[in-house]
C-alpha positions as CSV (number, residue, x, y, z in Angstrom):
1,M,-64.9,198.9,160.4
2,K,-67.9,200.8,161.9
3,Y,-71.0,200.8,159.7
4,E,-72.6,203.9,158.4
5,T,-76.0,205.3,157.8
6,L,-76.4,206.3,154.4
7,S,-78.6,209.1,152.8
8,P,-80.7,208.4,149.6
9,R,-78.0,210.2,147.6
10,E,-75.2,208.3,149.1
11,E,-77.2,205.1,148.4
12,D,-77.4,206.0,144.7
13,E,-73.8,207.0,144.5
14,H,-72.2,204.1,146.2
15,G,-74.6,201.2,145.5
16,I,-73.7,198.2,143.3
17,V,-76.9,196.1,142.0
18,S,-75.3,193.8,139.5
19,P,-75.3,190.4,140.9
20,K,-72.1,189.6,139.0
21,E,-70.3,192.6,140.4
22,I,-71.5,191.8,144.0
23,I,-70.2,188.1,143.7
24,S,-67.0,189.4,142.5
25,V,-66.5,191.8,145.4
26,L,-67.7,189.3,148.1
27,K,-65.6,186.5,146.4
28,H,-62.3,188.7,146.6
29,I,-63.1,189.3,150.3
30,A,-63.7,185.6,151.0
31,E,-60.5,184.5,149.1
32,N,-58.4,187.1,150.8
33,G,-59.4,186.0,154.3
34,T,-60.5,189.7,154.9
35,R,-61.9,190.3,158.3
36,V,-65.8,191.0,158.5
37,A,-67.7,192.8,161.1
38,L,-71.2,191.5,161.7
39,Y,-73.6,193.9,163.5
40,F,-76.7,192.8,165.1
41,V,-79.5,193.9,167.6
42,D,-79.9,197.0,165.6
43,G,-76.3,197.7,165.3
44,S,-75.8,197.6,169.3
45,Y,-73.5,194.6,169.2
46,F,-71.1,193.1,166.6
47,I,-68.6,190.4,166.3
48,M,-65.5,189.9,163.9
49,T,-65.7,187.0,161.7
50,T,-64.8,185.6,158.3
51,L,-66.6,185.3,155.0
52,L,-66.3,181.5,154.1
53,G,-68.0,181.7,150.7
54,V,-70.6,183.2,148.4
55,N,-72.8,182.2,145.4
56,E,-75.8,183.6,143.7
57,K,-78.1,182.0,146.5
58,G,-76.4,183.3,149.5
59,L,-73.1,183.7,151.6
60,W,-71.8,182.0,154.6
61,L,-70.0,183.7,157.6
62,E,-68.2,181.8,160.4
63,Q,-70.0,181.7,163.6
64,S,-68.7,183.2,166.8
65,S,-67.1,181.1,169.6
66,N,-69.7,182.8,171.9
67,P,-73.1,181.0,171.9
68,I,-74.8,184.1,173.4
69,D,-73.7,186.1,170.2
70,N,-74.6,183.4,168.1
71,K,-78.4,183.3,169.6
72,R,-78.6,187.0,169.3
73,I,-77.5,187.1,165.6
74,L,-80.0,184.4,164.6
75,E,-82.9,186.3,166.6
76,S,-81.9,189.6,164.7
77,D,-84.3,190.6,161.9
78,D,-81.9,192.9,160.4
79,L,-77.9,192.5,160.1
80,T,-75.3,194.9,158.8
81,I,-72.2,193.4,157.3
82,V,-69.0,195.5,156.9
83,S,-65.5,194.9,155.3
84,V,-63.1,195.9,153.0
85,H,-62.5,195.6,149.4
86,L,-59.4,196.9,147.7
87,N,-58.9,199.2,150.5
88,V,-62.6,200.5,150.3
89,K,-65.1,199.9,152.9
90,V,-68.0,197.7,151.8
91,Q,-71.2,197.6,153.5
92,F,-74.6,195.8,153.1
93,V,-77.6,194.6,155.1
94,A,-79.2,191.2,155.3
95,K,-82.2,189.6,156.8
96,Q,-82.3,186.9,159.4
97,A,-79.4,184.5,159.4
98,R,-79.8,180.7,159.4
99,S,-77.3,178.3,161.4
100,V,-75.8,175.8,159.0
101,E,-72.4,173.8,158.6
102,Y,-70.1,174.9,155.8
103,Q,-67.1,173.0,154.9
104,G,-66.8,171.8,158.6
105,Y,-67.3,175.1,159.9
106,S,-70.3,176.4,161.9
107,A,-71.6,179.0,159.9
108,F,-74.3,181.6,159.6
109,H,-76.0,181.4,156.0
110,L,-77.5,184.8,154.7
111,P,-79.5,185.6,151.7
112,F,-77.8,186.9,148.6
113,P,-77.9,190.9,148.9
114,K,-79.8,192.9,146.4
115,C,-77.3,195.8,146.8
116,I,-73.9,196.4,148.4
117,Y,-72.3,199.7,148.9
118,R,-68.6,200.7,148.2
119,L,-68.1,203.5,150.4
120,Q,-65.0,205.3,149.1
121,R,-65.1,209.1,149.6
122,R,-63.7,210.2,146.3
123,D,-63.9,214.2,147.1
124,S,-60.0,214.0,147.1
125,F,-59.7,210.9,145.1
126,R,-58.8,211.2,141.4
127,L,-59.2,208.6,138.9
128,D,-56.4,208.5,136.5
129,I,-57.4,208.4,132.8
130,I,-55.8,205.8,130.8
131,P,-55.0,206.4,127.1
132,A,-57.1,203.2,126.3
133,K,-60.1,204.9,127.7
134,P,-59.7,208.5,126.9
135,L,-62.1,211.2,128.5
136,C,-62.5,214.5,126.8
137,C,-64.0,217.8,127.8
138,A,-65.6,220.4,125.4
139,I,-64.9,223.8,126.8
140,R,-66.3,227.2,125.4
141,T,-64.2,230.3,125.4
142,G,-64.5,233.8,124.4
143,G,-67.7,235.7,124.1
144,S,-67.6,237.4,127.6
145,T,-63.9,238.4,127.6
146,P,-63.2,241.6,125.5
147,D,-59.8,241.9,123.7
148,A,-57.4,245.0,123.9
149,A,-59.6,247.0,121.6
150,G,-62.7,246.5,123.9
151,A,-64.5,244.0,121.3
152,S,-65.7,240.6,122.6
153,K,-63.7,237.6,121.5
154,P,-65.4,235.2,119.4
155,V,-66.9,232.1,121.1
156,Q,-64.9,229.0,120.4
157,T,-65.4,225.4,121.5
158,C,-62.4,222.9,121.9
159,E,-62.0,219.5,123.0
160,V,-59.2,218.9,125.5
161,T,-58.1,215.6,127.1
162,L,-58.4,214.7,130.7
163,M,-55.5,213.4,132.8
164,D,-57.8,212.5,135.8
165,I,-61.1,213.4,137.3
166,S,-63.1,213.3,140.6
167,T,-66.2,214.6,141.8
168,G,-64.1,217.6,143.0
169,G,-62.5,218.5,139.7
170,M,-60.2,217.4,136.7
171,K,-56.6,217.9,135.4
172,L,-56.7,218.9,131.6
173,T,-53.9,218.8,129.2
174,Y,-53.4,220.3,125.7
175,A,-50.9,221.8,123.4
176,E,-50.2,225.5,123.6
177,G,-52.3,227.3,121.1
178,D,-55.1,224.6,120.8
179,I,-57.3,226.8,123.4
180,E,-56.6,229.8,125.7
181,L,-57.5,229.1,129.3
182,A,-56.6,231.5,132.1
183,Q,-55.8,230.6,135.9
184,G,-58.7,231.9,137.9
185,Q,-61.1,232.1,135.3
186,T,-64.3,230.3,135.4
187,Y,-65.8,228.5,132.5
188,E,-69.5,227.5,132.2
189,N,-71.4,224.7,130.4
190,C,-68.3,222.6,129.9
191,Q,-69.1,219.1,128.6
192,V,-67.5,215.8,129.7
193,K,-68.4,212.8,127.9
194,L,-68.6,209.6,130.0
195,P,-68.7,206.5,127.7
196,D,-71.7,204.4,127.9
197,M,-73.2,206.5,130.6
198,G,-73.9,209.9,129.2
199,T,-72.4,213.7,129.4
200,I,-72.2,215.9,132.2
201,S,-72.2,219.6,132.3
202,V,-70.1,221.3,134.7
203,T,-69.0,224.9,135.7
204,M,-65.2,224.9,136.5
205,I,-62.7,227.2,137.7
206,V,-58.9,226.9,136.7
207,R,-56.9,226.7,139.8
208,S,-53.5,225.9,138.6
209,M,-51.5,225.9,135.4
210,F,-48.1,224.8,134.3
211,S,-46.3,224.0,130.9
212,L,-43.5,221.6,130.0
213,P,-41.9,220.7,126.7
214,A,-42.9,217.9,124.6
215,K,-40.8,215.5,122.4
216,S,-42.5,217.2,119.4
217,G,-41.1,220.5,120.3
218,K,-44.5,221.9,121.2
219,T,-45.4,223.1,124.7
220,V,-47.9,221.2,126.6
221,I,-50.1,222.7,129.2
222,R,-51.6,221.1,132.1
223,A,-54.6,222.8,134.0
224,G,-55.8,221.8,137.4
225,C,-59.7,222.8,137.4
226,Q,-62.1,222.6,140.3
227,F,-66.0,222.2,139.8
228,I,-68.2,224.7,141.0
229,N,-71.7,223.5,142.5
230,L,-71.7,220.4,140.6
231,S,-75.4,219.3,140.2
232,N,-76.8,216.3,142.0
233,A,-77.4,214.5,138.8
234,S,-73.8,215.2,137.4
235,N,-72.3,214.0,140.7
236,I,-74.1,210.7,140.9
237,L,-73.4,210.1,137.1
238,L,-69.7,210.9,137.6
239,Q,-69.5,208.8,141.0
240,R,-71.0,205.8,139.0
241,Y,-68.5,206.2,136.2
242,I,-65.7,206.4,138.6
243,N,-66.8,203.6,140.7
244,S,-67.2,201.5,137.5
245,M,-64.0,202.3,136.1
246,Q,-62.1,201.6,139.5
247,R,-63.8,198.0,139.7
248,T,-62.9,197.1,136.1
249,K,-59.3,198.3,136.8
250,N,-59.1,196.1,139.8
251,T,-60.9,193.0,138.3
252,P,-58.5,190.2,137.5
């Protein structure tokens, strides 16, 4: 559980600032007895400890059996806390600790963090889209691709359903005949609507396609697409959506 130095972009992508969500994450860590690494003296030292409790005023960590480490922690102006929540690294910083007793344990009391970071690297992680909360992508086809006679095909826009999505790409599903996509073809200005967050515009290339029969008798196409040069703004918005959906999925 090594702490990481985050860039401003990573802070935007992975930060959680909602007190309600922060308490939910930290309570899960405490209730499951997940180990916690507490770094001190500018990250030069650390101890493994346990998160004993948390509320809106702060949190309590069990002290070390080593009095020298405890003294250094109490003298440190900046502390970094690292743990794991639902197999995802969690990290945040805190100011000076106080020595207190918590339910019979010698503990450090830390102020409630204004922000914590869930550091799941999602370049290869794909969020499965559930039918209850569907996502659609509006794709424009035609215009630049000539037909057999040399004439440009008319521009058409069609909404297709997403099966999964990540900051690296998405998988689409649609009935044969609804839209004509071609493997290896690039499609610009595709619009993905993220409920309650906004719409991102992406350029994608179709990397794979396969078809399978449906019960209705129609053929269903599934297309794996890769994003090309996803903008910073779209990346951040999509990352926030994925984080939000993942937290909602795993909240009891």
